[in-house]
C-alpha positions as CSV (number, residue, x, y, z in Angstrom):
1,M,16.8,-44.2,26.2
2,L,16.8,-47.7,26.3
3,N,14.2,-49.8,24.7
4,N,11.4,-51.0,27.1
5,S,12.1,-55.0,25.6
6,I,15.9,-54.2,26.9
7,V,14.9,-53.3,30.4
8,M,12.5,-56.3,30.4
9,D,15.2,-58.5,29.3
10,V,17.8,-57.1,31.9
11,S,14.9,-57.7,34.7
12,R,14.0,-61.0,33.9
13,L,17.9,-61.9,33.8
14,L,18.4,-60.6,37.1
15,T,15.6,-62.3,38.8
16,E,16.5,-65.4,37.9
17,R,19.6,-65.1,39.5
18,K,21.8,-67.1,36.8
19,L,24.2,-64.8,35.6
20,S,26.3,-62.0,37.1
21,Q,25.6,-58.4,36.2
22,R,28.7,-58.3,34.2
23,K,27.4,-61.2,32.2
24,I,23.9,-60.1,31.9
25,A,25.6,-56.6,30.3
26,E,27.6,-58.5,27.8
27,V,24.5,-60.8,27.1
28,V,22.1,-57.9,26.7
29,G,24.6,-55.4,25.2
30,V,24.5,-52.6,27.9
31,S,27.1,-51.2,30.2
32,R,27.4,-52.6,34.1
33,G,26.1,-49.5,35.0
34,T,22.9,-49.5,33.6
35,V,22.5,-53.4,34.8
36,C,23.2,-51.9,38.2
37,A,20.9,-48.9,38.0
38,I,18.0,-51.3,36.7
39,S,18.8,-53.7,39.6
40,S,19.2,-51.1,42.4
41,G,16.0,-49.5,41.1
42,K,17.9,-46.1,40.5
43,R,16.9,-46.2,36.9
44,P,13.1,-45.1,36.5
45,D,10.6,-46.9,34.6
46,Y,9.6,-45.2,31.7
47,P,6.4,-46.2,30.3
48,P,6.3,-47.6,26.9
49,R,5.6,-44.8,24.1
50,V,2.8,-44.8,22.6
51,P,2.3,-43.2,19.3
52,T,-0.3,-40.1,18.6
53,E,-2.7,-41.0,15.9
54,D,-2.7,-37.8,14.0
55,E,-5.5,-38.0,11.1
56,S,-4.3,-35.3,9.4
57,W,-0.7,-37.1,8.6
58,K,-2.3,-40.7,7.6
59,P,-1.6,-41.6,4.1
60,T,-4.9,-41.6,2.2
61,G,-4.2,-43.9,-0.2
62,P,-1.5,-45.4,-2.8
63,R,1.5,-43.0,-3.5
64,E,0.9,-40.9,-6.9
65,R,3.1,-38.6,-8.5
66,C,2.5,-34.8,-7.5
67,P,1.3,-33.1,-10.8
68,T,3.1,-29.8,-8.6
69,C,6.7,-30.7,-8.0
70,G,6.8,-34.3,-9.7
71,G,7.6,-36.1,-6.5
72,K,5.8,-39.8,-5.9
73,V,4.1,-38.9,-2.3
74,Y,1.0,-39.4,-0.5
75,M,-1.4,-37.1,-1.7
76,P,-2.1,-34.2,-0.6
77,C,1.9,-33.2,-1.3
78,R,3.1,-32.1,2.0
79,A,6.4,-30.6,0.7
80,C,4.1,-28.4,-1.7
81,E,1.7,-27.3,0.9
82,L,4.7,-26.4,2.8
83,R,6.2,-24.2,0.0
84,K,2.7,-22.3,-0.5
85,L,3.0,-21.4,2.9
86,Q,6.2,-20.0,2.7
87,A,5.2,-18.3,-0.6
88,S,2.4,-16.8,1.2
89,G,4.4,-15.8,4.3
90,K,2.3,-17.4,6.7
91,I,5.3,-19.6,7.8
92,A,9.2,-18.5,7.8
93,R,11.8,-20.4,6.1
94,R,14.2,-22.1,8.0
95,C,17.0,-21.1,6.5
96,N,17.8,-19.2,3.1
97,H,21.2,-21.1,2.2
98,R,19.8,-21.4,-1.5
99,S,18.8,-17.7,-2.0
100,G,22.5,-16.9,-1.9
101,G,22.2,-14.5,1.2
102,L,24.5,-14.7,4.0
103,L,22.6,-16.0,7.1
104,Q,22.3,-13.3,9.7
105,L,24.3,-15.2,12.3
106,D,25.7,-13.7,15.7
107,L,29.2,-15.0,15.4
108,H,32.5,-14.0,17.3
109,P,34.6,-11.6,14.8
110,K,36.7,-14.2,13.8
111,H,34.5,-16.8,13.2
112,Q,32.4,-14.2,11.3
113,Q,35.3,-13.5,8.8
114,G,35.7,-17.5,8.3
115,Y,32.2,-17.7,7.7
116,E,32.0,-14.9,5.2
117,E,35.3,-16.3,3.4
118,M,33.9,-19.9,3.1
119,H,30.4,-18.0,1.7
120,A,32.4,-16.7,-0.7
121,K,34.2,-19.5,-1.7
122,R,31.0,-21.3,-2.6
123,E,29.4,-18.3,-4.5
124,K,32.7,-18.3,-6.4
125,A,32.4,-21.9,-7.1
126,E,28.7,-22.0,-7.9
127,L,29.5,-18.8,-10.3
128,E,32.5,-20.8,-12.2
129,K,30.2,-24.1,-12.6
130,R,27.4,-22.1,-13.9
131,V,29.9,-20.5,-16.7
132,A,31.3,-23.9,-17.4
133,E,27.7,-25.2,-17.9
134,A,26.9,-22.5,-20.0
135,G,29.9,-22.9,-22.1
136,D,29.2,-26.7,-22.8
137,E,25.9,-25.4,-24.1
138,T,27.4,-22.5,-26.3
139,S,29.7,-25.3,-27.5
140,D,27.2,-27.7,-28.1
141,L,25.4,-25.5,-30.3
142,A,28.3,-24.4,-32.2
143,S,29.1,-28.1,-33.0
144,M,25.6,-28.5,-34.4
145,D,25.9,-25.7,-37.2
């Protein structure tokens, strides 16, 4: 969707009748078809968007360090509120990738097999990473003795 100011610029240049539609398209940075649609009136004139003001999402002061998650946020911390709602079961999680489970996807059998193979590779890589990290920690402890 075009910005309203671009449509106004094209309309202004069209009414001046100093430039061709091709040149207007080059100057403004839109296609010739868009310029043609604006000039012929085929492009609907969309009203400018007015942002809705929801008082609950406005920042209530300076950013602070959240005592729960440690993020620098406008209080109350929306991420912590979301986690509380998810933990209470009032809203569902969008995705459980991090829980390690397979997503319940309705895939074609060929794609389902590929998905399961990729998931298994990721789990294996994650396990190897954890084993390597644990090995580094034990070697660090052994070198301290």
